[in-house]
DOVEXTI-651082 format. One line per field, with one value per residue: x, y, z of N, C-alpha, C in turn; residue number from 1. Coordinates in steps of 0.05 Angstrom, whole numbers. Atoms other than C-alpha are relative to their C-alpha. Layout:
BEGIN
n.px <- X:...
n.py <- Y:...
n.pz <- Z:...
ca.px <- X:...
ca.py <- Y:...
ca.pz <- Z:...
c.px <- X:...
c.py <- Y:...
c.pz <- Z:...
seq <- NUM:...
This chain:
BEGIN
n.px <- 18:-14:5:19:29:-5:-1:23:11:-6:14:28:7:2:23:22:7:2:30:15:-11:15:32:6:-4:19:26:-10:10:39:13:-12:16:18:3:-8:23:11:-11:22:26:1:0:24:22:-5:6:28:6:-5:12:36:9:1:27:18:-1:7:32:2:-15:18:19:-6:1:31:22:-5:-4:14:-16:15:-16:-16:25:-19:-25:18:18:-27:-17:14:1:-16:0:6:-23:-24:7:3:-30:-18:15:-12:-28:-3:22:-18:-4:27:3:-2:24:21:-4:14:36:13:-14:29:24:-10:-6:29:12:-12:12:33:-1:-8:18:23:-8:7:34:8:-19:16:27:-6:-21:8:-2:-25:5:3:-30:-18:4:-9:-26:-4:-1:-22:-18:4:2:-30:-9:5:-6:-29:-4:-4:-19:-25:-3:-9:-25:-15:-4:-17:-29:-15:-8:-16:-27:-7:-8:-23:-21:-7:-14:-24:-12:-4:-18:-25:3:-7:-22:-8:4:-16:-31:-11:-4:-26:-27:-6:4:-28:-19:4:-11:-29:-9:6:-22:-32:1:0:-34:-15:7:-15:-28:-1:8:-18:-28:3:-10:-27:-7:12:-23:-28:5:-1:-28:-20:8:-12:-29:-9:7:-20:-21:6:-5:-29:-13:8:-19:-23:0:11:-26:-20:10:-3:-25:-1:13:-14:-30:-7:15:2:-25:4:16:-17:-24:16:10:-29:-7:13:-10:-25:1:14:-13:-9:22:10:19:7:22:3:-18:12:14:-18:-14:24:12:-11:7:23:-14:-16:17:21:-23:-8:29:11:-26:7:26:-9:-7:-17:-30:-10:12:-22:-26:11:20:36:3:-14:4:33:2:-14:23:22:-3:4:30:18:-4:13:23:17:6:-20:-11:-5:-16:-13:-19:-25:-23:-24:10:-25:0:7:-6:3:25:24:6:13:27:17:-5:14:25:9:5:30:22:8:6:29:8:1:20:23:13:5:-9:-22:-24:-18:-17:-20:-14:-22:-8:-16:-7:-18:11:13:10:35:12:29:3:22:3:32:18:30:1:4:29:-2:5:-32:-20:3:-12:-31:-3:5:-13:-10:7:17:-14:-25:-25:-20:-2:-14:-27:-8:10:-25:-25:5:0:-22:-19:17:8:35:7:30:7:24:11:19:8:-14:-30:-13:-26:-12:-22:-15:-20:-24:-18:-39:-14:-8:-25:-1:0:-19:8:2:-31:-15:5:-7:-31:-18:-1:26:-1:-10
n.py <- -23:-19:-11:-19:14:8:-26:-4:24:-5:-19:11:15:-19:-19:26:7:-16:2:23:-3:-20:10:23:-19:-15:20:8:-23:-10:22:-1:-25:7:10:-14:-11:23:-2:-24:12:19:-21:-11:23:6:-26:-2:20:-12:-24:6:11:-29:-13:17:-3:-31:6:12:-12:-26:10:5:-17:-7:18:0:-22:-18:-21:-2:-4:21:7:-10:17:24:-5:-3:31:24:-9:2:34:1:-9:21:23:0:-6:30:12:-12:11:35:11:23:28:8:12:-23:-5:12:-7:-28:0:15:-19:-19:4:-4:-22:-9:15:-7:-28:-6:8:-27:-23:6:-2:-20:0:4:-13:-29:7:-1:12:30:22:13:25:-13:-7:24:10:-13:14:35:-8:-16:17:25:-13:-10:21:9:-13:0:23:-7:-29:18:15:-22:-6:28:10:-21:6:19:-11:-14:22:2:-26:-17:24:-3:-25:0:7:-23:-20:19:4:-32:-1:18:-3:-24:9:17:-11:-15:15:18:-24:-9:22:0:-24:-14:13:-24:-16:16:8:-24:-2:16:-11:-20:10:11:-19:-23:13:-12:-27:-2:9:-23:-30:2:9:-23:-14:8:-5:-37:0:-1:-27:-13:9:0:-22:-3:11:-11:-26:9:10:-22:-17:24:3:-27:-10:14:-12:-19:11:14:-7:-25:-9:12:-21:-30:4:3:-27:-17:9:-11:-31:-5:13:-18:-24:12:-9:25:10:-22:4:23:-7:-15:19:16:-16:-8:25:-3:-24:4:21:-5:-14:17:13:-14:-4:24:-1:-20:11:23:-14:-24:1:-35:4:6:-17:-20:0:-8:-24:-12:18:-16:-23:16:14:-24:-13:17:5:-20:-5:18:4:-29:-16:-22:4:-18:5:-17:10:-18:-4:12:32:21:30:27:27:8:16:-21:-6:17:-1:-27:0:13:-6:-17:10:10:-19:-15:17:-2:-26:-1:25:2:-26:-20:-26:-19:-12:8:-17:15:-14:13:-19:14:-5:20:21:15:-8:-2:-6:-5:1:-11:4:-18:19:7:18:31:6:4:22:13:-7:17:33:3:-5:25:23:4:25:-8:-18:18:7:-16:-9:12:-7:-25:7:19:-17:-21:16:10:-18:-9:-22:-4:-2:-12:-7:-17:1:-22:2:-24:13:21:-9:19:-12:17:-11:24:-9:-3:-8:-29:-6:17:-9:-23:-18:6:-10:12:25:3:-8:-26:0:-9:-24:-22
n.pz <- 0:3:-25:-9:-9:-22:-11:5:-9:-18:-9:-3:-18:-30:-1:-5:-36:-15:-1:-14:-32:-15:-2:-25:-25:2:-5:-28:-14:1:-21:-29:-5:-4:-32:-23:-4:-16:-32:-17:1:-22:-23:-1:-13:-35:-16:3:-25:-27:-2:-14:-25:-17:3:-21:-24:1:-9:-19:-25:-3:-6:-25:-19:-4:-17:-25:-15:12:8:27:18:10:22:23:9:3:26:13:2:17:32:16:8:27:16:0:19:28:12:3:18:24:4:-3:17:20:-9:-8:-26:-24:8:-15:-29:-6:0:-28:-18:-1:-9:-32:-13:4:-20:-28:4:-6:-24:-19:5:-19:-29:4:1:-23:-23:-3:-14:-29:-12:4:-18:4:7:22:2:-3:23:21:-1:10:34:16:-4:20:24:2:2:29:24:-6:15:33:7:-4:22:28:-4:6:31:12:-4:23:25:-5:-2:35:17:-2:10:34:10:-5:26:24:-5:4:27:9:-12:11:29:8:3:29:21:-3:9:32:3:-6:12:27:4:6:30:28:0:5:30:10:4:16:22:0:6:23:18:2:9:29:5:-5:19:31:-3:7:29:15:-5:20:27:-2:3:30:15:3:16:26:15:0:23:22:-2:12:24:12:3:17:25:11:5:21:18:-3:5:18:24:-5:4:30:21:7:17:25:13:5:27:24:2:12:25:14:11:26:15:14:-14:-18:-9:-6:-22:-10:-16:-15:-22:-17:-14:-23:-25:-16:-12:-22:-19:-13:-25:-28:-19:-11:-30:-24:-14:-24:-27:12:0:-17:-20:-15:1:-13:-20:8:8:26:17:6:21:24:9:11:21:22:3:20:28:14:-9:6:-18:-13:-23:-14:-24:-19:-12:-9:20:-15:-2:-11:18:-14:4:23:7:5:34:15:-8:9:27:15:-6:11:25:5:-7:30:20:-8:5:26:13:-10:-5:21:-15:12:-15:-24:-21:-19:-24:-16:-20:-18:-24:-17:-8:17:25:11:31:1:32:6:29:0:15:-11:-24:-12:-12:-33:-9:2:-20:-21:-11:-2:-25:-18:-2:24:17:20:11:20:-4:-7:-25:-25:-4:-8:-29:-8:-3:-23:-21:-10:-7:-23:8:2:19:-3:25:-5:27:5:31:15:6:-25:-22:-13:-16:-10:-17:-11:-30:1:-24:1:9:27:21:0:19:29:13:-8:8:26:6:11:30:11:-13:12
ca.px <- 1:20:45:-7:-61:-30:-32:-106:-128:-97:-131:-201:-199:-182:-240:-285:-271:-272:-346:-366:-335:-374:-442:-429:-412:-471:-526:-486:-497:-573:-582:-545:-582:-644:-633:-608:-676:-706:-672:-700:-766:-757:-737:-796:-843:-812:-816:-892:-903:-872:-904:-977:-964:-935:-999:-1039:-1005:-1013:-1092:-1092:-1052:-1105:-1161:-1137:-1123:-1191:-1226:-1188:-1183:-1235:-1186:-1227:-1164:-1141:-1210:-1173:-1111:-1148:-1186:-1116:-1084:-1141:-1151:-1087:-1086:-1122:-1074:-1017:-1050:-1066:-992:-967:-1019:-984:-914:-930:-975:-924:-921:-986:-969:-953:-1020:-1062:-1029:-1043:-1118:-1119:-1074:-1132:-1187:-1150:-1134:-1205:-1238:-1192:-1204:-1281:-1269:-1231:-1285:-1341:-1301:-1299:-1372:-1385:-1337:-1373:-1435:-1405:-1355:-1354:-1353:-1290:-1328:-1337:-1263:-1234:-1276:-1249:-1180:-1182:-1209:-1158:-1108:-1128:-1140:-1068:-1039:-1065:-1047:-974:-970:-989:-945:-887:-901:-897:-835:-801:-825:-787:-725:-721:-729:-679:-628:-636:-633:-574:-541:-553:-525:-467:-458:-474:-428:-366:-389:-381:-318:-293:-314:-280:-213:-214:-228:-178:-127:-143:-150:-80:-49:-81:-64:7:7:-20:32:90:65:48:126:151:111:139:212:199:172:227:281:244:246:317:329:293:336:398:373:359:423:460:420:439:510:516:474:519:578:548:547:617:641:599:637:703:684:657:730:766:725:726:801:807:766:812:881:871:816:820:891:882:832:878:934:891:863:937:958:904:921:984:960:911:963:986:926:911:835:815:747:750:805:759:704:751:783:706:679:741:731:661:690:734:680:631:696:707:632:618:694:665:590:621:668:690:764:759:724:782:836:792:739:662:659:699:672:593:607:642:578:523:552:555:484:460:495:467:398:375:360:378:417:420:479:501:561:621:682:719:679:726:746:707:716:721:657:618:635:620:554:534:561:521:459:463:469:411:368:382:378:307:300:313:267:208:198:187:220:257:306:340:364:427:450:514:544:588:593:644:589:552:542:480:451:389:363:299:259:197:162:101:124:113:48:25:10:87:123:78:97:169:169:138:170:209:177:146:206:260:324:358:321:327:402:404:369:422:480:452:439:502:537:487:454:378:343:279:238:188:137:84:50:100:158:202:258:307:347:407:448:510:546:624:669:699:764:746:748:806:799:797:869:899:885:894:961:1003:997:918:922:969
ca.py <- 0:69:108:166:112:92:160:170:100:112:183:152:100:142:189:125:103:166:173:104:117:182:151:94:146:190:130:112:180:188:122:139:213:180:135:183:217:156:153:225:204:148:202:241:182:170:247:250:183:215:281:250:210:277:308:258:260:337:323:273:313:373:331:299:368:393:340:341:409:444:490:517:537:466:460:505:469:402:427:449:384:347:389:385:305:304:343:304:241:263:288:215:186:225:204:122:124:80:26:-15:-44:26:41:-6:9:79:61:22:79:129:95:85:152:174:131:156:233:215:185:250:296:257:255:331:340:305:347:413:385:377:342:266:205:158:103:153:174:106:83:135:123:49:69:117:73:14:57:90:25:-4:61:62:-16:4:70:18:-27:31:51:-18:-24:42:22:-41:4:51:-7:-25:41:59:-12:5:73:52:2:59:104:47:33:108:113:54:72:141:111:60:110:159:101:69:145:162:97:108:185:174:122:175:216:167:156:226:236:189:212:283:261:224:284:334:273:281:355:353:307:354:419:376:348:423:451:399:410:490:471:436:493:531:487:477:552:558:505:535:603:561:532:598:626:573:570:651:649:589:628:689:654:609:618:693:696:648:697:756:725:705:775:805:760:779:852:843:799:852:906:866:897:817:800:864:847:779:796:850:795:752:805:834:761:758:820:802:732:766:810:754:718:773:786:707:710:770:740:679:716:785:789:866:833:799:852:919:899:906:975:980:914:938:1002:962:915:969:1009:945:926:993:989:922:924:998:1006:1066:1048:1102:1079:1105:1076:1114:1134:1109:1041:988:926:869:802:762:715:781:810:753:748:815:818:758:783:842:804:766:828:866:799:794:864:858:792:804:875:913:973:1024:1050:1018:1042:1013:1033:1002:1021:999:1005:979:931:914:916:945:936:959:949:979:969:1013:952:912:875:805:772:773:705:681:732:701:630:652:686:626:572:593:556:573:618:608:583:651:681:614:623:694:671:614:664:714:660:628:697:705:761:788:784:835:833:886:883:944:959:1015:963:912:933:882:895:856:862:822:827:848:846:906:898:862:921:968:1030:1012:1046:1007:943:962:948:1004:999:1005:1062:1101
ca.pz <- 1:-22:44:32:31:89:118:97:122:189:200:178:224:282:264:256:319:352:322:343:419:417:397:448:502:479:486:555:576:554:594:655:655:647:709:748:738:759:825:837:823:876:923:906:921:991:1007:982:1032:1089:1076:1083:1142:1171:1149:1180:1246:1246:1240:1288:1346:1331:1334:1399:1430:1419:1441:1503:1519:1471:1444:1385:1354:1339:1290:1237:1237:1237:1174:1143:1151:1122:1064:1040:1044:981:947:970:945:879:875:895:850:794:814:819:755:713:765:775:836:876:840:878:943:940:926:992:1028:1004:1030:1099:1106:1079:1130:1190:1166:1171:1239:1264:1230:1269:1334:1324:1310:1374:1413:1392:1414:1486:1529:1503:1550:1563:1531:1465:1471:1473:1419:1369:1387:1374:1310:1292:1317:1278:1217:1226:1234:1172:1132:1165:1135:1064:1070:1096:1035:983:1014:1011:935:922:958:917:856:886:894:822:792:825:809:736:740:771:709:663:694:694:623:606:637:601:534:537:563:511:460:484:482:413:394:419:386:319:317:330:272:228:254:242:175:163:183:140:81:97:98:36:0:28:6:-68:-66:-40:-103:-155:-121:-133:-200:-223:-191:-235:-294:-278:-276:-340:-372:-351:-376:-441:-456:-430:-479:-530:-519:-525:-582:-613:-595:-623:-688:-695:-687:-743:-786:-775:-773:-826:-880:-865:-880:-947:-976:-958:-995:-1053:-1060:-1054:-1114:-1154:-1145:-1164:-1221:-1243:-1250:-1313:-1348:-1376:-1366:-1322:-1322:-1301:-1246:-1224:-1207:-1175:-1129:-1112:-1093:-1049:-1008:-999:-977:-929:-898:-890:-852:-804:-795:-778:-733:-695:-683:-657:-608:-624:-620:-587:-529:-502:-523:-506:-463:-464:-476:-538:-566:-552:-589:-649:-653:-647:-699:-747:-729:-743:-808:-829:-797:-806:-739:-702:-640:-583:-538:-475:-451:-411:-445:-379:-378:-330:-355:-318:-303:-366:-350:-334:-400:-439:-404:-415:-491:-505:-472:-507:-578:-566:-542:-613:-652:-619:-630:-706:-717:-673:-653:-713:-676:-716:-659:-597:-532:-496:-428:-401:-334:-280:-202:-152:-137:-199:-273:-306:-377:-402:-474:-496:-560:-585:-620:-605:-542:-514:-508:-438:-430:-455:-412:-356:-363:-375:-311:-278:-297:-362:-406:-476:-498:-553:-542:-539:-480:-440:-458:-436:-365:-361:-367:-318:-270:-272:-255:-196:-228:-242:-304:-314:-377:-376:-438:-451:-518:-531:-531:-484:-432:-412:-355:-332:-266:-246:-176:-180:-125:-99:-129:-197:-237:-266:-317:-388:-409:-348:-384:-455:-496:-511:-580:-582:-530:-575
c.px <- 17:6:-19:-26:4:-13:-31:-13:-4:-16:-27:-5:7:-21:-27:-1:-9:-33:-17:-3:-23:-26:-10:-5:-30:-25:3:-18:-27:-5:3:-27:-32:-12:1:-33:-22:1:-11:-21:-2:-3:-26:-22:-1:-8:-28:-12:7:-13:-35:-1:13:-24:-21:2:-7:-28:-4:10:-28:-32:-4:0:-27:-23:8:0:-22:6:-10:25:14:-26:19:18:-5:-5:24:7:-16:-7:16:14:-7:19:28:-6:-3:35:17:-15:13:24:0:-24:10:6:-28:0:-1:-30:-28:7:-3:-25:-3:11:-27:-22:6:3:-26:-15:13:-8:-29:-6:6:-24:-20:5:-4:-27:-13:5:-12:-27:-3:18:-13:8:26:-4:7:30:18:-8:11:28:11:-5:21:25:3:4:34:17:5:16:32:14:8:24:30:2:8:26:22:0:19:27:5:4:23:27:5:7:31:25:6:11:23:12:3:20:35:-5:5:33:21:2:17:22:4:-2:19:27:5:4:33:22:-11:12:32:10:2:28:28:-2:-5:30:11:-4:9:30:3:-8:28:31:-5:7:31:14:-3:19:27:2:1:26:20:-6:16:29:7:-14:26:31:-2:5:32:20:-14:14:27:0:-5:25:14:-1:6:35:18:1:25:29:1:-16:4:27:7:-8:16:24:-3:-5:28:12:-14:-8:18:-5:-23:15:18:-15:-11:-35:-9:-29:-10:12:-22:-26:9:4:-34:-16:15:1:-31:4:11:-22:-25:23:1:-29:-4:19:-13:-28:9:14:27:27:1:-11:19:24:-11:-15:-27:-7:0:-14:-34:-1:1:-32:-22:10:-6:-24:-14:-1:-18:-29:-11:-12:15:3:10:19:7:21:30:21:18:-14:18:-4:-16:9:-12:-26:-29:-3:-12:-32:-21:2:-23:-35:-10:-3:-27:-21:-5:-3:-29:-15:-9:-16:-21:-14:-11:5:19:19:-7:10:19:12:21:13:5:3:20:-18:-15:3:-24:-2:-21:0:-34:-10:-22:-19:-21:-2:-6:-27:-3:3:31:14:-16:12:32:7:-2:20:22:3:-16:10:17:26:22:-14:6:35:6:-5:25:25:-2:5:29:22:-12:-14:-29:1:-27:-3:-20:-11:-31:-6:17:29:10:26:7:21:16:23:14:17:27:10:13:24:4:-1:30:-11:10:35:20:6:9:26:8:-5:-30:-5:11:-17
c.py <- 30:14:24:-14:-6:19:1:-26:1:23:-10:-15:12:20:-19:-10:20:8:-19:6:22:-2:-19:16:15:-19:-5:22:8:-20:6:27:-10:-14:12:26:-14:-8:22:-4:-20:21:13:-13:-4:30:3:-23:15:22:-2:-17:26:11:-14:-2:28:-2:-15:10:21:-7:-15:26:13:-20:-7:21:22:16:5:4:-20:-8:13:-19:-27:6:4:-20:-18:5:-7:-33:-11:10:-10:-23:-1:10:-28:-16:10:-11:-35:-1:-15:-21:-2:-11:22:7:-9:2:24:1:1:27:18:-4:-6:29:22:-6:15:29:2:-11:21:23:-5:-1:35:10:-1:21:28:-3:4:-24:-35:-15:-14:-20:10:4:-28:-10:16:-2:-32:0:18:-12:-22:6:7:-26:-13:17:-3:-33:3:18:-17:-18:16:5:-18:-8:27:1:-17:14:19:-13:-7:12:7:-21:4:27:0:-21:16:10:-17:-1:25:3:-16:7:26:-4:-9:18:21:-15:0:31:8:-12:8:30:-4:-17:14:20:-11:1:26:14:-2:6:32:-4:-8:24:23:-24:-2:23:5:-13:11:19:-15:-13:34:12:-18:2:34:-4:-6:16:13:-8:1:28:10:-20:9:25:-9:-7:24:13:-12:-1:31:1:-16:12:24:-10:-15:7:30:10:-14:20:26:-3:-4:29:18:-8:8:27:5:-5:28:25:2:14:-28:-6:19:-8:-21:-1:20:-17:-20:16:15:-21:-11:17:-3:-23:4:19:-20:-16:9:5:-31:-4:19:-10:-18:9:22:1:30:-11:-4:21:27:-3:4:22:8:-22:8:20:-11:-12:14:8:-22:-13:19:2:-24:-3:25:8:16:-3:23:-16:18:-15:16:-5:-17:-26:-16:-17:-22:-27:-12:-15:21:14:-15:0:22:6:-18:2:22:-7:-6:24:14:-22:-5:25:1:-19:1:27:20:29:14:9:-18:17:-25:15:-21:15:-19:13:-15:-29:-23:11:6:-4:2:3:0:0:18:-17:-7:-16:-29:-3:-5:-25:-14:10:-10:-20:7:9:-20:-23:-5:-16:14:25:-20:-7:29:13:-22:-1:22:-7:-20:15:16:-13:-9:19:14:29:-2:1:12:1:12:7:22:1:23:-17:-20:14:-24:10:-18:13:-23:13:-7:-6:18:10:-18:19:21:16:-20:6:-20:-26:-5:-3:25:7:10:26:23:3
c.pz <- 1:31:0:2:31:19:3:18:28:18:0:22:28:5:1:27:23:-5:15:27:6:-2:23:23:3:7:30:15:4:26:26:7:9:23:19:8:12:33:15:3:24:25:10:10:24:19:1:28:26:4:3:21:25:11:21:28:15:9:20:29:0:3:32:26:6:15:31:17:-10:-3:-29:-21:-10:-24:-26:-8:-1:-30:-18:-14:-17:-23:-18:-2:-22:-20:-6:-12:-22:-9:-1:-21:-31:-3:-8:-28:-14:14:20:32:29:-7:22:29:9:3:29:17:1:15:25:5:-8:24:28:-2:9:30:19:-5:17:32:4:1:19:16:3:9:33:5:-11:25:-5:-21:-41:-7:-10:-29:-30:1:-8:-27:-17:-2:-23:-33:-9:-1:-32:-23:-4:-16:-31:-1:1:-26:-24:5:-5:-34:-13:7:-14:-23:-4:-2:-28:-16:2:-3:-28:-1:6:-23:-14:4:-11:-36:-18:-1:-16:-31:-8:7:-20:-27:4:-8:-33:-14:-7:-26:-36:-13:0:-22:-22:0:-10:-27:-15:-8:-16:-34:-1:-8:-27:-18:4:-11:-27:-6:2:-33:-25:4:-18:-26:-16:4:-22:-28:-10:-10:-30:-15:-7:-15:-25:-13:7:-20:-22:-6:-12:-28:-23:-7:-17:-34:-11:-6:-24:-26:-7:-10:-28:-28:-7:-19:-36:-18:-3:-18:-28:-15:-4:-27:-22:-4:-12:-29:-19:-12:-26:-27:-24:22:30:13:18:26:21:16:17:29:14:13:26:19:14:20:26:25:11:22:22:13:15:26:19:12:18:24:-9:13:20:34:24:2:15:22:-12:-14:-33:-19:-4:-19:-30:-10:-4:-22:-27:-6:-7:-22:-13:2:-7:22:16:30:17:24:25:20:4:-11:23:11:11:-17:30:3:-30:5:-2:-27:-19:7:-13:-32:-8:7:-17:-36:2:2:-31:-20:0:-9:-32:-13:13:5:-22:10:-18:18:27:21:17:15:13:25:16:27:18:6:-22:-25:-13:-34:-4:-32:-4:-32:1:-19:10:23:0:1:30:13:2:18:27:6:-4:25:18:7:-31:-23:-28:-12:-18:17:10:30:22:1:13:32:11:11:21:22:5:14:27:2:-4:-25:-2:-28:7:-26:5:-33:-13:-3:30:5:12:17:16:24:14:20:-15:25:-1:-17:-24:-21:-7:-25:-28:-7:28:-8:-32:-7:-4:-23:-8:18:-21:-32
seq <- 1:2:3:4:5:6:7:8:9:10:11:12:13:14:15:16:17:18:19:20:21:22:23:24:25:26:27:28:29:30:31:32:33:34:35:36:37:38:39:40:41:42:43:44:45:46:47:48:49:50:51:52:53:54:55:56:57:58:59:60:61:62:63:64:65:66:67:68:69:70:71:72:73:74:75:76:77:78:79:80:81:82:83:84:85:86:87:88:89:90:91:92:93:94:95:96:97:98:99:100:101:102:103:104:105:106:107:108:109:110:111:112:113:114:115:116:117:118:119:120:121:122:123:124:125:126:127:128:129:130:131:132:133:134:135:136:137:138:139:140:141:142:143:144:145:146:147:148:149:150:151:152:153:154:155:156:157:158:159:160:161:162:163:164:165:166:167:168:169:170:171:172:173:174:175:176:177:178:179:180:181:182:183:184:185:186:187:188:189:190:191:192:193:194:195:196:197:198:199:200:201:202:203:204:205:206:207:208:209:210:211:212:213:214:215:216:217:218:219:220:221:222:223:224:225:226:227:228:229:230:231:232:233:234:235:236:237:238:239:240:241:242:243:244:245:246:247:248:249:250:251:252:253:254:255:256:257:258:259:260:261:262:263:264:265:266:267:268:269:270:271:272:273:274:275:276:277:278:279:280:281:282:283:284:285:286:287:288:289:290:291:292:293:294:295:296:297:298:299:300:301:302:303:304:305:306:307:308:309:310:311:312:313:314:315:316:317:318:319:320:321:322:323:324:325:326:327:328:329:330:331:332:333:334:335:336:337:338:339:340:341:342:343:344:345:346:347:348:349:350:351:352:353:354:355:356:357:358:359:360:361:362:363:364:365:366:367:368:369:370:371:372:373:374:375:376:377:378:379:380:381:382:383:384:385:386:387:388:389:390:391:392:393:394:395:396:397:398:399:400:401:402:403:404:405:406:407:408:409:410:411:412:413:414:415:416:417:418:419:420:421:422:423:424:425:426:427:428:429:430:431:432:433:434:435:436:437:438:439:440:441:442:443:444:445:446:447:448:449:450:451:452
């Protein structure tokens, strides 16, 4: 299985397990909450039963005091307690509505309490008529005690039923509580393990990605070095080829022209010799042009400023494009790789202007400071298509070999290449860094013969 699929599987497993654990915990917590409500309900039933018993006790004491002392203030107290019994029984009936056994016991309790209240009311009614005899009081007491005992027995039965329910509900709550705790602990532990696996797999994937990026960067760096090396070899080959053209073929053509000149002075075959001499002159000119374009000899001998002026003059003559050049007279000598890179960029820019821009003039600015060399070439043509320029800036694609070569030359010298295109033309700006002591004035490096 691929590492990325393993990472996704580990993460998905952790999430799914967490969802399952959350669902299980939610169900358990819901049941636990419901069970706790039933426990509270059991306490409510017990409290209601105790409240009924205590209210009946208050009513019985009020009757006994009124019966024994004749205190009329006890009658309202009895009536208040007796009237609240019905309400308390109704509340208890609502609490035990879901329990058939408790409802039956409540019916017996209601009957007993009603009969007990009837006995108490009858005793109060007779006491209002006069003092009751001992026999009457004993009879009332016997009935009240008998009914009270039976009511107490029913109340105790109901309390015992609720106590059993309370014990079972407490046990169920304990089980649910333990279940919830174990579910949460297990979910936490398993999730930690799964997320740890996910972390390790993700870390491994990131390490692999970093390794792949490092390899890609190394490959890119190697390709860049190879490109720079190829450009360097190309320049070397051009220099050798230029020298061969100048030193061998050029010399032969020059000797042949001199011989023809000498032969033409004899006056024989003047027209034929003039044609041959003209062809040789043209061949010499073409040889010099090819030699110069391959590698201008002035670049090595006199430096960039002189070679650039010479090239711009020849370009203007051959192409008919007006070139406005701003090159300082005291332009210094630069390191040979920098001069070669700037000259090749200048060549490529002017070649593109001639081929593509449809511009009738161009501007060239060449400057140097102790820290950097600066070249700016501008035309006044049709510009570069925005999409082409955008792709070139992003990834260097969709351009010709010339622009790619310019970019590699500048990058090889750790410089910057900026191309700006507008409807009014294209501007190319190249900046190459220089060491502080890398430049000397042109006159310091020129041969004395050339200076004179």
